[in-house]
Each structure stands twice: as structure tokens, then as C-alpha cells.
C-alpha positions in Angstrom: 22.5 24.6 -6.8 21.0 24.4 -3.3 18.1 26.5 -2.2 18.3 27.9 1.3 15.4 27.3 3.5 13.0 30.2 3.9 13.7 32.3 6.8 10.8 32.7 9.1 10.0 32.9 12.8 6.7 31.2 12.4 6.4 27.9 14.1 5.7 24.8 12.0 2.0 24.0 11.7 0.8 21.5 14.2 0.2 18.0 12.8 -3.5 17.0 12.8 -4.7 14.6 15.5 -4.6 11.2 13.8 -7.1 8.4 14.7 -6.1 4.9 15.5 -7.5 2.1 17.6 -6.5 1.5 21.2 -4.1 -1.4 21.6 -5.9 -4.7 20.8 -4.2 -6.3 23.8 -6.0 -3.8 26.1 -9.5 -5.1 25.0 -8.4 -8.8 24.7 -8.8 -9.0 21.0 -6.4 -10.7 18.5 -7.7 -9.0 15.4 -7.3 -5.3 15.0 -10.5 -5.1 12.9 -12.5 -6.2 16.0 -11.3 -3.4 18.1 -14.0 -0.6 18.3 -12.4 1.9 20.6 -10.1 4.6 19.3 -9.1 6.7 22.4 -9.9 7.8 26.0 -9.7 11.1 28.0 -9.8 11.1 31.8 -12.3 13.6 33.1 -12.3 12.9 36.8 -11.0 10.5 39.4 -13.2 7.7 37.9 -14.9 9.4 35.0 -13.7 8.9 31.4 -14.7 10.0 27.9 -13.9 7.2 25.4 -14.2 7.4 21.6 -14.9 4.6 19.1 -15.9 3.7 15.7 -18.4 1.1 14.4 -17.8 -0.2 10.8 -20.3 0.2 8.0 -20.1 -3.5 7.3 -19.4 -6.3 9.8 -19.7 -10.0 9.3 -21.3 -10.5 12.7 -22.4 -7.3 14.4 -25.0 -6.2 11.7 -28.7 -6.7 11.1 -29.8 -9.5 8.8 -30.7 -7.0 6.1 -27.4 -5.1 6.5 -29.2 -1.8 7.2 -28.4 -1.4 10.9 -25.8 -2.0 13.6 -26.6 -5.1 15.7 -27.7 -4.0 19.2 -25.2 -6.5 20.7 -22.5 -4.3 19.3 -23.2 -1.9 22.1 -22.6 -4.8 24.5 -19.2 -5.6 22.9 -18.3 -2.0 23.0 -19.1 -1.9 26.7 -17.1 -5.0 27.3 -14.1 -3.5 25.5 -14.5 -0.3 27.5 -14.3 -2.2 30.8 -11.1 -4.0 29.9 -9.5 -1.0 28.4 -10.1 1.2 31.5 -8.8 -1.6 33.7 -5.6 -1.8 31.9 -5.1 1.8 30.9 -6.5 3.6 33.9 -6.8 1.3 36.8 -3.4 -0.3 36.9 -4.3 -3.9 35.8 -1.3 -5.5 34.1 -1.7 -7.3 30.8 -2.0 -11.1 31.4 -4.4 -10.8 34.2 -7.7 -12.4 33.9 -11.2 -10.9 34.1 -14.4 -12.3 35.4 -17.4 -10.6 34.0 -20.3 -11.0 36.5 -22.8 -8.8 35.0 -23.4 -7.0 31.6 -26.5 -5.0 30.7 -27.4 -2.5 28.1 -30.4 -0.8 26.5 -30.5 0.7 23.0 -32.5 3.1 20.9 -33.2 0.8 18.0 -34.2 3.6 15.7 -30.8 5.3 16.0 -28.7 2.2 15.0 -29.0 2.6 11.3 -25.8 2.4 9.1 -25.1 5.5 7.3 -22.8 6.4 4.3 -19.7 6.5 6.6 -18.5 4.6 9.6 -20.3 5.4 12.9 -18.2 7.5 15.2 -19.4 7.1 18.8 -18.6 8.8 22.1 -18.8 7.0 25.4 -19.1 8.3 28.9 -17.9 5.9 31.6 -18.0 6.1 35.4 -16.2 3.4 37.4 -17.5 2.7 41.0 -17.0 0.3 43.8 -13.3 0.0 42.9 -11.3 -2.4 45.1 -7.5 -2.4 44.9 -4.5 -4.4 46.0 -0.9 -3.2 45.5 -2.0 -0.2 43.4 -4.1 -2.2 40.9 -7.7 -2.7 40.6 -9.1 -6.1 41.7 -12.7 -5.3 41.0 -15.0 -2.5 39.8 -18.4 -1.6 38.5 -18.9 0.7 35.4 -21.8 2.7 34.1 -21.6 3.7 30.4 -23.6 5.6 27.8 -23.0 5.9 24.1 -23.8 8.9 22.0 -23.8 9.3 18.2 -23.8 12.8 16.7 -24.7 14.0 20.2 -27.8 11.8 20.6 -27.9 9.0 23.2 -28.1 5.5 21.4 -27.2 3.1 24.3 -26.7 2.9 28.0 -25.7 0.2 30.5 -22.9 -1.2 32.5 -21.2 -4.2 34.0 -19.3 -5.7 36.9 -15.9 -7.2 36.8 -13.3 -8.8 39.0 -9.6 -9.2 38.2 -7.6 -12.4 38.9 -3.8 -12.6 38.8 -2.2 -15.3 36.5 -1.1 -17.4 39.6 -4.5 -17.3 41.2 -6.1 -18.1 37.9 -4.0 -21.3 37.5 -5.0 -22.4 40.9 -8.7 -21.7 40.3 -8.9 -23.3 37.0 -6.6 -26.3 37.6 -6.9 -28.9 34.8 -9.4 -26.7 32.9 -6.4 -24.6 31.7 -5.6 -27.3 29.2 -9.1 -27.1 27.7 -9.5 -25.0 24.5 -12.0 -24.7 21.7 -11.0 -28.0 20.2 -13.2 -29.5 23.0 -16.3 -28.1 21.2 -15.6 -30.5 18.3 -16.6 -33.3 20.6 -20.1 -32.1 21.2 -22.5 -32.9 18.3 -23.5 -29.9 16.2 -26.7 -29.8 14.3 -27.6 -26.2 14.3 -30.9 -24.5 14.1 -31.9 -22.9 10.7 -30.5 -19.4 10.7 -33.9 -17.8 10.0 -35.3 -19.4 13.2 -32.7 -17.7 15.4 -32.6 -14.2 13.9 -29.5 -14.8 11.8 -28.7 -14.8 8.1 -25.7 -17.2 8.1 -25.4 -20.7 9.3 -21.9 -20.0 10.6 -23.3 -17.6 13.1 -25.8 -20.0 14.7 -24.8 -21.1 18.2 -27.8 -23.3 19.1 -28.7 -26.9 18.2 -32.2 -28.4 18.7 -33.1 -30.9 21.4 -36.0 -33.2 21.7 -37.6 -30.9 24.3 -39.5 -27.6 23.5 -37.8 -24.3 24.2 -34.6 -26.0 25.0 -31.4 -26.1 23.0 -27.7 -27.0 23.2 -25.0 -24.4 23.0 -22.9 -25.4 20.0 -21.1 -22.5 18.5 -18.5 -22.9 15.7 -15.1 -23.0 17.5 -13.6 -21.5 14.2 -15.9 -18.4 14.3 -13.6 -15.4 13.7 -15.5 -13.1 15.9 -17.0 -15.2 18.7 -13.7 -17.0 19.2 -11.3 -14.3 18.2 -8.7 -15.7 20.6 -8.2 -18.9 22.4 -9.5 -19.5 25.9 -10.4 -22.2 28.4 -14.2 -21.3 28.6 -17.0 -19.8 26.5 -16.6 -16.1 26.1 -19.3 -13.9 27.7 -20.4 -12.6 24.3 -21.2 -16.2 23.1 -23.6 -16.5 26.0 -25.3 -13.1 25.1 -25.6 -14.3 21.5 -27.1 -17.6 22.8 -29.7 -15.6 24.8 -30.6 -13.6 21.7 -30.9 -16.6 19.5 -32.9 -18.5 22.2 -35.4 -15.6 22.4 -35.8 -15.6 18.6 -36.3 -19.4 18.5 -39.0 -19.0 21.2 -41.1 -16.5 19.1 -40.4 -18.2 15.7 -41.6 -17.9 13.0 -41.4 -14.2 14.1 -38.1 -12.8 15.4 -37.1 -10.5 18.1 -34.8 -7.5 17.9 -33.3 -6.9 21.4 -33.7 -3.4 22.7 -32.3 -4.4 26.1 -30.5 -7.4 27.6 -29.5 -7.8 31.3 -27.2 -10.8 32.0 -25.7 -12.3 35.1 -22.9 -14.7 34.7 -22.9 -17.2 37.6 -19.9 -19.4 36.7 -17.6 -20.3 33.9 -19.3 -21.9 30.9 -17.0 -24.9 30.2 -16.1 -25.9 26.7 -16.1 -29.6 27.3 -19.5 -29.9 28.9 -23.0 -29.6 27.3 -24.6 -26.3 28.1 -28.4 -26.5 28.0 -30.1 -23.2 27.0 -33.8 -22.6 27.9 -36.2 -19.8 27.1 -39.5 -18.7 28.6 -41.7 -15.7 28.3 -41.6 -13.2 31.2 -43.7 -10.4 32.2 -43.0 -7.4 30.0 -42.6 -3.8 31.2 -43.1 -2.5 27.7 -46.6 -2.7 26.1 -45.2 -3.0 22.5 -42.4 -5.4 23.3 -41.8 -9.0 24.4 -39.6 -10.0 27.3 -37.9 -13.4 27.5 -35.8 -15.0 30.2 -33.1 -17.2 29.1 -31.0 -19.6 31.2 -27.9 -21.7 30.6 -27.0 -24.7 32.7 -24.2 -27.2 32.8 -24.5 -30.4 35.0 -27.7 -28.8 36.3 -25.8 -25.8 37.6 -26.8 -22.3 36.5 -24.2 -20.8 34.3 -26.0 -17.6 33.1 -29.3 -15.8 33.2 -30.4 -13.2 30.6 -33.5 -11.1 30.5 -34.1 -9.8 27.0 -36.7 -7.3 25.9 -37.3 -6.5 22.2 -39.5 -5.8 19.3 -41.2 -8.5 17.4 -40.8 -8.4 13.6 
């Protein structure tokens, strides 16, 4: 016996809006678990609302005592937002290369605690100084802010240029054949995790030298977050992590929790050349915080400069 479907003129109930991550290719990640953006809505010609979620537990972007989100998670979220907007909204095809020239952020440290559920975040992004060629962006700046439950928790921005595959091949030349395996040729005798604000040896990216306040950049090439995908140079987030760890090493046995980092990337950080990282105290604008300037050099050429401000603990 077959039952006839009920006769009704009422429309079927709308399906609920389901949440998923943005395509991992749009944020240049290989692992879906490392994608922190979930959506985007265009609000104006160059204004966007983005949505994201930070996990309750993360192997890297988490405080040493597991009670708070790592401030550098804001920087990684900003990085992903810039790449996503370039691909999804500014016409940049997949396969094009990005040069991140600047990345800066400040956070409200007391609002980064991990709760009983994942942290849903909302971002407001404005793109400026957009240059275009053939309908696609070749460069832009962005300003961003992050809110959690309506409260601001981070603000900052960055500057990117975009390079086509053909131009990138000419620019990088023989460097294109270099990959993370080159790091295995650089001796790695890392600092103790506690000396650089870390809990795990695998997360340490600095090795000591025979000179004070100077270290070698020696990240683990198999690190699943810092080297989520292959490349021919050190990722920008590796350099930000080096800046944080150098600042911690400078103030050891205390540590510093960064409330703000402003970084300028001067050139590619090559994988097959030693990168010397140095740290020095700078004049602080905050009475209750410390400011440290960190530089990275290869072959005596400046690779990056970071100015970090944070709380001593």
C-alpha cells in the first residue's frame, strides 16, 4: 500500500545555512584543519565581512598552558584573509604567487581565552591601493579587525604584491629547485623550549650561536603547521615566529607574550642559506610592556625586521 504525499500549498522549509571552511587553495594551505576562515560577504567596492573559527585546541597556535589562543593566530588569520580576498574578490587566479611585504597586528590579550566551544570570529576588511592588470589585482593593502562576541580582539593589516607564474620563474631562477630538504643541511641544535616561550621542542625555530642575543633560524622542515606545504623559501609565519622566540630569548628566564608585532619583509628568506636572527631592546611606548626589535639577515642582507611589544611574565 502506498501513501499519497500530503497535499499542501506551503513551501518546503528552507534548509539551515551550513558552515564550512573556505577552499583551502584560496588561503594556500594543504591541510583543511589549518583553514580558519568560513565565509565572506562583500559590503562595498573594497569592503568585506569575513567569518572564521578558531579551534579550542591547536598544536601550535595555543598558549603554553593551553588556556588561550596564541596572539600569532590573529596574524595567520590576517594572512589567510589577504590571500582569500585576492583570489575570491580581486580576480587573482590560483597558481599566482604572493609577496607579503608587511604584516602587522595588535591584540587584546585578555580577550583571547579559550572557552567551552570553538571561538567564532568576525572580520572586517578594507582593501586599498589596489593595482590591476588585465582585470586582476597585482598589488593591494588591507586593513582588518577581528571581533569576538561583538568585542574587538585584534586589528592590523598588510601589504601584498601578486606575481604571475611566468614572472615568478624568471625572478626565482635556480631557486625554484630548492625546497625544505635544504634545511637538513643546516646544523640544528635548538634552544630549550622554555627559553623561547614554547612548550614543545618541535616548535622551536632558533638555535644558539656563540654570540649573545644572536641565533640561527633552524625550523623543523617537517613541522606540520609552519611547513604545511612545500615552497622555495621560508614562509612569512616562520619569520614571525622567529621574532617572537628571539624576543623571549632576549628576556629569559622571563618570557614575553606579544600584544603587537609589526613586520617588514625585505626579501625572500632562502632555505639553503643561514639566517642570523638578532634581538635588541627598543624604546617602549607602553609603560607596562617591553618592546623588542628583531632582525633577520642572510649574507649580511636584511631579510626581515620585526618590532614586538608584549607583556613580561
